ROSE-4610 file (N, C-alpha, C; in Angstrom, 1 decimal, always signed):
// ROSE-4610
residu = [M/M/M/K/K/K/K/K/K/I/I/I/F/F/F/V/V/V/S/S/S/L/L/L/F/F/F/A/A/A/L/L/L/A/A/A/A/A/A/F/F/F/A/A/A/Q/Q/Q/A/A/A/E/E/E/T/T/T/T/T/T/V/V/V/T/T/T/M/M/M/T/T/T/G/G/G/V/V/V/H/H/H/N/N/N/C/C/C/C/C/C/K/K/K/S/S/S/C/C/C/T/T/T/N/N/N/G/G/G/I/I/I/V/V/V/K/K/K/A/A/A/G/G/G/T/T/T/S/S/S/A/A/A/G/G/G/K/K/K/D/D/D/I/I/I/T/T/T/V/V/V/T/T/T/A/A/A/E/E/E/G/G/G/K/K/K/T/T/T/V/V/V/T/T/T/I/I/I/T/T/T/S/S/S/K/K/K/K/K/K/K/K/K/T/T/T/D/D/D/A/A/A/K/K/K/K/K/K/A/A/A/V/V/V/E/E/E/A/A/A/I/I/I/I/I/I/A/A/A/A/A/A/G/G/G/Y/Y/Y/F/F/F/G/G/G/K/K/K/V/V/V/E/E/E/G/G/G/E/E/E/E/E/E/S/S/S/A/A/A/S/S/S/K/K/K/P/P/P/A/A/A/S/S/S/A/A/A/K/K/K/A/A/A/E/E/E/S/S/S/K/K/K/I/I/I/M/M/M/K/K/K/A/A/A/T/T/T/V/V/V/T/T/T/G/G/G/V/V/V/H/H/H/L/L/L/C/C/C/C/C/C/Q/Q/Q/K/K/K/C/C/C/A/A/A/N/N/N/A/A/A/A/A/A/I/I/I/A/A/A/A/A/A/V/V/V/K/K/K/N/N/N/V/V/V/S/S/S/G/G/G/I/I/I/T/T/T/K/K/K/H/H/H/D/D/D/I/I/I/V/V/V/S/S/S/K/K/K/A/A/A/K/K/K/S/S/S/F/F/F/T/T/T/V/V/V/E/E/E/G/G/G/E/E/E/F/F/F/T/T/T/K/K/K/A/A/A/E/E/E/L/L/L/A/A/A/A/A/A/A/A/A/L/L/L/N/N/N/A/A/A/E/E/E/G/G/G/L/L/L/A/A/A/G/G/G/S/S/S/I/I/I/N/N/N]
num = [1/1/1/2/2/2/3/3/3/4/4/4/5/5/5/6/6/6/7/7/7/8/8/8/9/9/9/10/10/10/11/11/11/12/12/12/13/13/13/14/14/14/15/15/15/16/16/16/17/17/17/18/18/18/19/19/19/20/20/20/21/21/21/22/22/22/23/23/23/24/24/24/25/25/25/26/26/26/27/27/27/28/28/28/29/29/29/30/30/30/31/31/31/32/32/32/33/33/33/34/34/34/35/35/35/36/36/36/37/37/37/38/38/38/39/39/39/40/40/40/41/41/41/42/42/42/43/43/43/44/44/44/45/45/45/46/46/46/47/47/47/48/48/48/49/49/49/50/50/50/51/51/51/52/52/52/53/53/53/54/54/54/55/55/55/56/56/56/57/57/57/58/58/58/59/59/59/60/60/60/61/61/61/62/62/62/63/63/63/64/64/64/65/65/65/66/66/66/67/67/67/68/68/68/69/69/69/70/70/70/71/71/71/72/72/72/73/73/73/74/74/74/75/75/75/76/76/76/77/77/77/78/78/78/79/79/79/80/80/80/81/81/81/82/82/82/83/83/83/84/84/84/85/85/85/86/86/86/87/87/87/88/88/88/89/89/89/90/90/90/91/91/91/92/92/92/93/93/93/94/94/94/95/95/95/96/96/96/97/97/97/98/98/98/99/99/99/100/100/100/101/101/101/102/102/102/103/103/103/104/104/104/105/105/105/106/106/106/107/107/107/108/108/108/109/109/109/110/110/110/111/111/111/112/112/112/113/113/113/114/114/114/115/115/115/116/116/116/117/117/117/118/118/118/119/119/119/120/120/120/121/121/121/122/122/122/123/123/123/124/124/124/125/125/125/126/126/126/127/127/127/128/128/128/129/129/129/130/130/130/131/131/131/132/132/132/133/133/133/134/134/134/135/135/135/136/136/136/137/137/137/138/138/138/139/139/139/140/140/140/141/141/141/142/142/142/143/143/143/144/144/144/145/145/145/146/146/146/147/147/147/148/148/148/149/149/149/150/150/150/151/151/151/152/152/152/153/153/153/154/154/154/155/155/155/156/156/156/157/157/157/158/158/158/159/159/159/160/160/160/161/161/161/162/162/162/163/163/163/164/164/164/165/165/165/166/166/166/167/167/167]
x = [+0.3/+0.1/+0.7/+1.7/+3.1/+2.8/+4.0/+4.0/+3.9/+2.0/+1.3/+0.8/+1.0/+0.7/+2.2/+3.7/+4.2/+4.1/+3.8/+3.9/+2.5/+1.2/+0.3/+0.9/+1.5/+1.9/+3.3/+3.7/+5.3/+4.0/+2.9/+2.2/+1.5/+1.6/+0.4/+1.4/+2.5/+3.6/+4.3/+4.5/+4.9/+3.6/+2.1/+1.3/+1.2/+1.6/+1.3/+3.0/+3.7/+5.2/+4.9/+5.9/+6.0/+7.3/+6.8/+8.4/+8.1/+9.9/+10.6/+11.7/+11.7/+12.9/+13.0/+14.6/+14.9/+15.6/+15.2/+16.2/+16.7/+17.8/+19.8/+20.0/+20.4/+20.5/+19.8/+18.8/+17.5/+17.1/+17.0/+17.4/+16.1/+15.9/+15.3/+15.9/+15.6/+16.0/+15.3/+13.3/+12.6/+11.0/+10.7/+8.6/+8.3/+8.7/+7.8/+8.3/+9.7/+10.3/+9.5/+9.9/+9.5/+7.8/+7.2/+5.9/+5.4/+5.9/+6.3/+6.3/+7.4/+8.1/+7.3/+6.3/+5.7/+4.5/+4.1/+2.8/+2.6/+4.0/+4.1/+4.1/+4.2/+4.6/+3.3/+2.7/+1.6/+0.3/+0.4/-0.4/-0.5/+0.8/+0.8/-0.1/-0.5/-1.4/-1.7/-3.0/-2.8/-2.2/-2.0/-1.3/+0.5/+0.1/+2.0/+2.1/+3.1/+3.7/+4.9/+5.5/+6.8/+7.3/+8.0/+8.7/+10.2/+10.4/+11.5/+11.9/+13.2/+14.0/+15.7/+16.2/+17.6/+17.2/+18.5/+18.4/+18.0/+17.2/+16.9/+15.5/+15.1/+13.1/+13.0/+12.2/+12.0/+10.0/+10.4/+8.8/+8.3/+7.0/+6.8/+5.5/+5.4/+4.0/+3.9/+2.8/+2.5/+2.7/+2.8/+3.1/+4.6/+5.7/+6.7/+6.2/+5.3/+4.6/+4.1/+4.0/+3.2/+4.5/+5.3/+6.5/+7.3/+7.2/+7.8/+7.6/+6.4/+4.9/+5.3/+5.2/+6.1/+7.3/+7.9/+9.5/+9.0/+8.4/+8.2/+7.4/+6.5/+6.1/+6.6/+7.2/+8.7/+9.4/+9.9/+10.9/+9.8/+8.8/+8.3/+8.0/+7.9/+7.2/+8.7/+10.0/+10.8/+11.8/+12.2/+13.4/+13.8/+15.0/+16.4/+16.9/+16.4/+17.7/+17.9/+19.3/+19.7/+18.6/+17.9/+17.1/+18.1/+18.3/+19.0/+18.4/+19.6/+19.4/+19.5/+19.3/+19.4/+20.8/+21.1/+22.9/+23.0/+22.8/+22.4/+23.5/+24.9/+25.6/+24.6/+23.3/+22.9/+22.2/+22.1/+21.2/+22.5/+22.4/+23.2/+24.1/+25.0/+25.6/+25.7/+25.2/+25.2/+26.5/+26.1/+26.8/+27.7/+26.8/+27.2/+27.0/+28.0/+28.1/+27.0/+26.3/+24.9/+25.7/+24.8/+25.1/+25.3/+25.8/+26.0/+24.6/+24.1/+22.6/+23.1/+22.9/+22.7/+21.7/+21.1/+19.7/+18.9/+18.7/+17.5/+16.1/+15.5/+14.0/+13.9/+13.9/+14.4/+12.8/+11.6/+10.3/+10.8/+9.5/+9.6/+9.7/+11.0/+12.3/+11.5/+11.3/+10.8/+11.8/+11.2/+11.6/+10.8/+10.7/+9.6/+10.3/+11.7/+12.0/+13.4/+14.6/+15.7/+16.7/+16.6/+17.7/+17.3/+16.0/+16.2/+16.7/+16.4/+16.6/+18.5/+18.9/+20.4/+20.9/+20.6/+20.8/+21.0/+19.7/+19.7/+20.7/+21.5/+21.9/+23.4/+23.7/+24.6/+24.6/+23.9/+23.8/+24.6/+23.4/+24.2/+25.7/+26.1/+27.5/+28.4/+27.5/+28.5/+28.7/+28.5/+27.9/+29.1/+29.8/+31.1/+30.5/+30.1/+30.1/+28.7/+27.3/+26.8/+27.1/+26.7/+27.3/+26.3/+24.8/+23.2/+22.8/+21.8/+20.6/+19.8/+18.3/+17.5/+16.6/+17.1/+16.8/+16.3/+15.2/+14.3/+13.5/+13.4/+12.8/+11.4/+10.4/+9.0/+8.8/+10.0/+10.0/+9.1/+8.1/+8.0/+8.7/+9.3/+10.7/+12.0/+13.1/+13.7/+14.8/+15.5/+16.4/+17.7/+18.7/+20.3/+20.5/+21.4/+22.5/+23.8/+24.4/+26.2/+26.4/+27.1/+26.9/+27.3/+26.4/+26.6/+25.8/+25.4/+24.2/+23.2/+22.9/+20.9/+21.6/+22.2/+22.8/+23.5/+24.6/+25.3/+24.6/+23.4/+22.4/+21.8/+21.3/+20.2/+21.5/+22.8/+23.7/+23.7/+24.4/+24.1/+22.9/+21.6/+20.4/+20.4/+20.5/+20.7/+21.5/+22.9/+23.8/+23.6/+22.6/+21.9/+20.5/+20.1/+18.8/+17.8/+17.9/+16.3/+16.1/+15.5/+15.2/+14.5/+13.9/+12.7/+12.9/+12.3/+12.3/+13.0/+14.1/+14.8/+14.3/+13.8/+13.4/+14.6]
y = [-1.3/+0.0/+1.0/+0.9/+2.0/+2.7/+1.8/+1.9/+2.6/+1.9/+2.6/+4.2/+4.1/+6.2/+6.8/+6.2/+7.4/+7.1/+5.9/+6.4/+7.0/+7.3/+8.3/+9.4/+9.7/+10.9/+11.4/+10.7/+11.3/+11.9/+10.9/+11.1/+12.2/+12.9/+13.8/+15.2/+15.0/+16.5/+16.1/+15.1/+15.3/+15.9/+15.6/+16.5/+17.0/+18.0/+19.4/+20.1/+20.0/+20.1/+21.1/+22.2/+23.0/+22.8/+23.6/+24.0/+25.6/+25.2/+26.8/+26.4/+27.4/+28.1/+29.2/+28.9/+30.8/+31.4/+32.4/+33.0/+34.1/+33.8/+35.2/+36.0/+36.6/+37.8/+38.2/+38.9/+39.1/+41.0/+41.7/+43.0/+43.6/+44.1/+44.7/+45.7/+47.1/+48.2/+49.2/+49.1/+50.1/+49.3/+50.2/+49.0/+48.7/+49.5/+48.7/+47.5/+47.4/+46.3/+45.0/+45.2/+44.6/+44.5/+44.9/+45.2/+44.0/+44.1/+43.7/+42.4/+42.2/+40.4/+39.6/+40.0/+39.7/+39.4/+40.2/+40.3/+38.9/+39.0/+37.9/+36.6/+36.6/+35.4/+34.8/+36.3/+34.9/+34.8/+35.3/+35.3/+34.0/+33.0/+31.6/+31.0/+30.6/+30.1/+29.7/+29.1/+29.8/+29.2/+29.6/+29.3/+29.5/+31.1/+31.0/+32.5/+32.2/+33.1/+33.7/+34.9/+35.0/+36.6/+36.7/+37.6/+38.3/+39.5/+39.9/+40.7/+40.5/+41.3/+41.0/+43.1/+42.8/+42.6/+41.2/+40.5/+39.0/+38.8/+37.2/+37.5/+36.1/+35.7/+34.8/+34.9/+33.4/+33.0/+31.8/+31.8/+30.0/+30.5/+29.1/+28.8/+27.1/+27.3/+25.3/+25.2/+23.7/+22.9/+23.2/+22.2/+22.7/+21.7/+21.7/+22.4/+22.1/+22.1/+24.1/+24.7/+25.6/+27.0/+26.2/+27.4/+27.7/+26.6/+26.2/+27.2/+27.5/+28.1/+29.5/+30.0/+31.7/+31.8/+30.8/+31.8/+31.6/+30.6/+31.0/+32.7/+32.8/+34.1/+35.3/+35.2/+36.0/+36.4/+35.4/+35.4/+36.0/+35.8/+36.1/+37.7/+38.0/+39.9/+40.9/+39.7/+40.3/+40.4/+39.9/+39.8/+38.1/+38.1/+36.8/+36.5/+35.3/+35.1/+33.8/+33.1/+31.7/+31.5/+30.6/+29.4/+28.3/+28.7/+27.6/+25.9/+25.4/+24.2/+23.5/+24.5/+24.5/+24.9/+24.2/+24.2/+24.6/+26.0/+25.9/+25.0/+24.7/+23.7/+22.2/+22.2/+21.1/+21.4/+22.6/+22.2/+21.9/+21.4/+20.8/+22.1/+22.0/+22.6/+22.4/+23.6/+23.4/+23.3/+22.1/+21.7/+22.8/+23.7/+24.8/+25.7/+26.9/+28.4/+29.0/+30.0/+30.6/+31.9/+32.1/+33.7/+34.8/+35.1/+37.1/+37.7/+37.9/+39.4/+41.2/+41.5/+42.6/+43.7/+43.3/+43.8/+43.0/+43.4/+42.9/+43.8/+43.1/+44.3/+43.3/+43.9/+43.8/+43.7/+42.8/+43.4/+42.2/+42.5/+41.9/+42.7/+43.5/+43.3/+44.2/+44.5/+45.6/+46.7/+47.6/+49.0/+49.9/+49.6/+50.8/+52.2/+52.3/+53.5/+53.4/+54.4/+54.8/+53.6/+53.0/+52.0/+51.2/+51.2/+49.4/+50.0/+51.3/+50.9/+50.8/+51.9/+51.8/+50.4/+48.9/+48.3/+47.6/+47.5/+47.1/+47.8/+48.8/+49.8/+49.2/+48.8/+48.4/+47.1/+45.9/+44.7/+44.9/+45.7/+45.6/+46.7/+47.2/+47.4/+46.5/+45.4/+44.4/+43.6/+43.3/+42.9/+43.4/+42.6/+43.1/+43.1/+44.6/+44.6/+45.1/+45.4/+45.9/+47.5/+48.1/+49.5/+50.9/+50.2/+51.1/+50.7/+51.6/+50.7/+52.0/+51.8/+53.5/+52.8/+52.2/+51.7/+53.2/+53.2/+54.4/+53.6/+54.4/+53.9/+53.5/+53.0/+52.1/+52.4/+51.9/+51.1/+50.1/+49.6/+48.5/+47.5/+47.8/+46.9/+48.2/+47.6/+48.2/+48.4/+48.1/+47.4/+47.8/+46.7/+47.0/+46.8/+47.7/+46.4/+46.8/+46.6/+46.1/+44.7/+43.6/+42.7/+41.8/+40.8/+40.2/+38.5/+37.8/+36.6/+37.0/+36.7/+36.3/+36.1/+34.5/+34.4/+35.5/+36.2/+36.6/+37.8/+38.3/+39.8/+39.0/+37.4/+37.3/+37.3/+36.4/+35.9/+37.7/+38.4/+40.2/+40.3/+40.3/+41.1/+39.5/+38.0/+37.7/+37.7/+38.3/+39.1/+40.2/+40.8/+41.9/+42.1/+40.9/+40.6/+40.9/+40.6/+41.0/+39.5/+39.7/+39.1/+39.1/+38.7/+39.4/+38.5/+39.1/+38.4/+38.5/+37.7/+38.6/+38.2/+38.8/+38.8/+39.9]
z = [-0.1/-0.2/-0.2/+0.7/+0.6/-0.7/-1.3/-2.9/-3.8/-3.6/-5.0/-4.3/-3.1/-2.2/-3.1/-2.7/-3.6/-5.2/-5.5/-7.2/-7.5/-6.9/-7.0/-7.0/-5.7/-5.4/-6.6/-6.8/-8.1/-9.4/-9.5/-10.7/-10.8/-9.5/-8.9/-9.2/-8.6/-8.9/-10.6/-11.5/-12.7/-13.3/-13.2/-14.3/-13.7/-12.5/-12.0/-12.6/-13.3/-13.9/-14.7/-14.4/-15.7/-16.7/-17.5/-18.5/-18.5/-17.7/-18.7/-18.7/-20.1/-21.1/-21.0/-21.7/-21.0/-22.1/-23.2/-24.0/-23.8/-24.4/-23.6/-24.5/-24.3/-25.9/-26.6/-25.8/-26.5/-26.4/-27.5/-27.5/-26.7/-25.7/-24.9/-24.5/-25.2/-24.3/-23.8/-23.9/-23.2/-22.4/-22.3/-21.9/-23.5/-23.9/-25.5/-25.9/-25.9/-26.4/-25.4/-24.1/-22.7/-23.0/-23.5/-23.2/-24.6/-26.0/-26.7/-27.1/-25.6/-25.8/-24.5/-23.5/-23.3/-24.2/-24.7/-25.4/-25.9/-27.7/-28.2/-27.4/-26.5/-26.1/-25.2/-24.2/-23.7/-25.4/-25.9/-26.9/-28.0/-27.3/-28.1/-27.5/-26.1/-25.4/-24.8/-23.8/-22.2/-21.3/-20.3/-19.3/-19.3/-20.5/-20.4/-19.8/-18.9/-18.5/-18.6/-19.3/-20.0/-19.4/-18.7/-17.7/-18.7/-18.9/-19.7/-18.9/-18.4/-17.7/-18.1/-18.3/-19.6/-20.9/-20.8/-22.5/-22.2/-21.0/-20.4/-20.4/-20.9/-21.4/-20.7/-19.7/-18.9/-19.4/-20.0/-20.2/-19.6/-19.0/-17.9/-18.5/-19.1/-19.0/-19.1/-18.7/-18.5/-19.7/-20.7/-21.6/-22.6/-22.8/-23.7/-25.0/-25.4/-26.7/-26.5/-25.7/-25.7/-25.2/-24.3/-24.1/-25.7/-26.4/-27.5/-28.9/-28.6/-29.2/-29.0/-27.4/-27.1/-27.7/-28.0/-28.2/-29.8/-30.5/-32.0/-31.9/-30.8/-31.3/-31.6/-30.1/-29.3/-30.9/-31.3/-32.8/-33.9/-33.5/-35.0/-34.8/-33.9/-33.1/-33.5/-34.2/-34.2/-33.2/-32.4/-31.3/-32.0/-31.0/-31.6/-29.8/-29.3/-28.0/-28.3/-28.4/-27.5/-27.4/-26.7/-26.4/-25.0/-24.2/-23.2/-23.4/-23.7/-24.3/-25.6/-26.6/-27.5/-28.2/-29.1/-29.9/-31.1/-32.0/-33.4/-34.5/-33.5/-34.1/-34.3/-34.1/-34.6/-35.9/-36.1/-37.8/-38.1/-39.4/-40.8/-41.4/-41.7/-42.7/-44.0/-44.3/-45.6/-46.7/-48.0/-48.4/-49.2/-49.9/-51.1/-50.2/-50.8/-50.3/-50.6/-50.2/-50.3/-51.4/-52.3/-53.4/-52.4/-52.8/-52.4/-53.1/-52.5/-53.0/-52.8/-53.9/-53.7/-52.8/-53.0/-52.1/-51.6/-50.6/-49.4/-48.5/-48.3/-47.8/-46.4/-45.5/-43.6/-43.3/-43.4/-42.7/-41.3/-40.3/-38.5/-37.9/-38.1/-37.0/-36.0/-34.5/-33.6/-33.5/-34.2/-34.5/-33.6/-32.2/-31.8/-30.7/-31.1/-30.8/-31.3/-30.9/-31.5/-31.4/-30.0/-29.3/-30.2/-30.4/-31.4/-32.9/-33.6/-34.8/-34.4/-33.9/-33.8/-33.7/-32.7/-32.5/-34.1/-34.6/-36.3/-36.9/-36.6/-37.1/-37.6/-35.9/-35.3/-36.2/-36.4/-37.0/-38.1/-39.1/-40.5/-40.4/-39.4/-40.0/-39.5/-39.6/-38.7/-39.7/-41.1/-42.4/-43.0/-43.3/-44.6/-46.3/-46.7/-48.1/-47.6/-46.8/-46.8/-47.1/-48.4/-48.2/-47.6/-47.8/-47.4/-46.6/-45.9/-45.7/-45.5/-44.7/-44.6/-43.2/-42.3/-41.0/-40.1/-39.8/-38.5/-37.8/-36.7/-36.0/-36.3/-35.8/-36.3/-37.7/-38.6/-39.4/-39.3/-40.4/-40.6/-41.7/-42.3/-43.0/-42.8/-43.6/-44.0/-45.5/-46.2/-46.8/-47.1/-47.3/-47.2/-48.4/-49.1/-50.5/-50.3/-51.0/-50.9/-51.8/-51.6/-51.6/-50.7/-50.5/-48.7/-48.7/-48.1/-48.0/-47.3/-47.5/-46.5/-45.5/-44.7/-43.5/-42.6/-43.7/-42.7/-42.0/-42.9/-42.1/-41.2/-41.3/-40.4/-38.9/-38.8/-38.0/-37.4/-38.0/-37.3/-37.0/-37.0/-36.5/-35.5/-35.6/-34.4/-33.2/-33.8/-32.3/-31.4/-32.4/-31.9/-31.6/-30.9/-30.3/-31.4/-32.4/-33.0/-34.4/-34.6/-35.7/-36.7/-38.5/-39.2/-40.4/-41.5/-42.8/-43.4/-44.4/-45.6/-46.7/-47.7/-48.5/-49.8]
């Protein structure tokens, strides 16, 4: 009887276990950024809690799948961070070098204020070959020109804690 009680107690504790996911290096320079991160993450499902303090975002949910959806929603909202426990090295390396492009439009990057725009500007300045950009605060998109790859631009934005769609 004692073993059954312990097993039932363990099952009850397991059923109530929460999943916590931490994102680090996320761009979060002002109250609008914090609100945007929290809004995006909590919109991914029920029973999701998101806190954004500095460059760290903590997501707590009852289901691991909901936590993953929250991460995806935060990235879709224009923020980026390294997710604890996920290694970017696990992605297969491309056997073929990516072709250089001359111009790209970037959409979906969170640019609520000048500090956000400055982070995006710093990112594009770190990409060898980009010679021109039109990044301004509150814009929905921006264009970059020069000779670069999409991967280089994406990596530079991610390094600044930002994400977007590059076309």
